[in-house]
C-alpha positions as CSV (number, residue, x, y, z in Angstrom):
1,X,0.0,0.0,0.0
2,X,1.7,3.2,-1.2
3,X,1.0,6.6,0.1
4,X,1.2,9.2,-2.7
5,X,1.4,12.9,-2.4
6,X,-2.0,14.5,-2.4
7,X,-3.8,11.4,-0.9
8,X,-5.9,12.2,2.0
9,X,-5.2,9.9,4.9
10,X,-8.0,8.4,6.9
11,X,-8.1,7.2,10.5
12,X,-9.6,3.9,9.5
13,X,-9.0,1.8,6.5
14,X,-12.1,1.1,4.4
15,X,-13.2,-2.5,4.5
16,X,-15.5,-4.3,2.1
17,X,-19.0,-4.8,3.6
18,X,-18.4,-2.4,6.4
19,X,-19.7,1.2,6.0
20,X,-17.2,3.9,6.7
21,X,-17.7,5.7,10.1
22,X,-19.4,9.0,9.9
23,X,-18.1,11.7,12.3
24,X,-20.8,13.1,14.6
25,X,-22.2,16.3,13.4
26,X,-21.2,19.0,15.8
27,X,-24.0,21.4,14.9
28,X,-26.5,20.6,17.7
29,X,-28.8,23.4,18.4
30,X,-32.4,24.0,19.5
31,X,-33.4,23.7,15.9
32,X,-32.2,20.1,15.4
33,X,-32.5,18.6,18.9
34,X,-35.8,17.3,20.1
35,X,-37.3,15.4,23.0
36,X,-36.4,11.7,23.0
37,X,-33.5,12.1,20.6
38,X,-30.1,10.4,21.2
39,X,-27.2,12.8,21.5
40,X,-23.5,12.6,22.2
41,X,-21.7,14.6,24.9
42,X,-18.6,16.1,23.3
43,X,-17.4,18.2,26.3
44,X,-14.2,17.5,28.3
45,X,-14.9,19.1,31.7
46,X,-13.5,17.9,34.9
47,X,-16.3,16.4,37.1
48,X,-18.7,16.1,34.2
49,X,-19.7,13.1,32.1
50,X,-17.1,11.3,30.0
51,X,-16.4,12.5,26.5
52,X,-18.6,10.6,24.0
53,X,-21.3,9.5,26.4
54,X,-24.7,9.0,24.7
55,X,-27.8,10.4,26.3
56,X,-31.5,11.0,25.7
57,X,-32.9,14.5,25.5
58,X,-35.5,15.0,28.2
59,X,-36.1,18.7,27.7
60,X,-34.9,21.5,25.3
61,X,-34.2,24.9,26.7
62,X,-33.0,28.1,25.1
63,X,-29.3,27.5,25.1
64,X,-29.1,24.0,26.6
65,X,-30.8,20.7,26.8
66,X,-31.6,18.5,29.7
67,X,-30.0,15.1,28.9
68,X,-30.3,11.8,30.7
69,X,-26.9,10.1,30.4
70,X,-27.8,6.9,32.2
71,X,-25.4,6.0,35.0
72,X,-23.7,9.4,34.5
73,X,-26.9,11.2,35.6
74,X,-29.1,13.9,34.2
75,X,-27.3,17.1,33.1
76,X,-28.2,20.5,31.7
77,X,-25.8,20.6,28.8
78,X,-25.1,23.6,26.5
79,X,-25.8,22.8,22.8
80,X,-22.2,23.4,21.8
81,X,-21.2,20.4,23.9
82,X,-23.7,18.2,22.2
83,X,-23.6,16.3,18.9
84,X,-26.5,14.7,17.2
85,X,-26.0,11.0,17.2
86,X,-25.5,9.5,13.7
87,X,-28.0,7.1,12.5
88,X,-26.8,4.8,9.7
89,X,-28.3,5.3,6.3
90,X,-30.9,2.6,5.3
91,X,-28.9,1.9,2.1
92,X,-25.8,1.1,4.2
93,X,-27.7,-1.2,6.6
94,X,-29.5,-3.1,3.8
95,X,-26.2,-3.7,1.9
96,X,-24.8,-5.6,4.8
């Protein structure tokens, strides 16, 4: 496997039959977060939930959402620390 100038490197090699991972969209806002939706916590604050923890939105507020993160507890999280959880495309799932 040769790396040529101009190639874009990837963190994971593409494998046949396995869809490539999609990075979480970091554009969570009140406009695209709703009750019952699964979100990812992308913050790195001491004493807070672990980075990448998934949670369910219990309430949406003006600048933050109330998120139930299971064993990590229920937190009021600003939207800029949340990422909308990626759901695989139906085409990718049906091709497996």
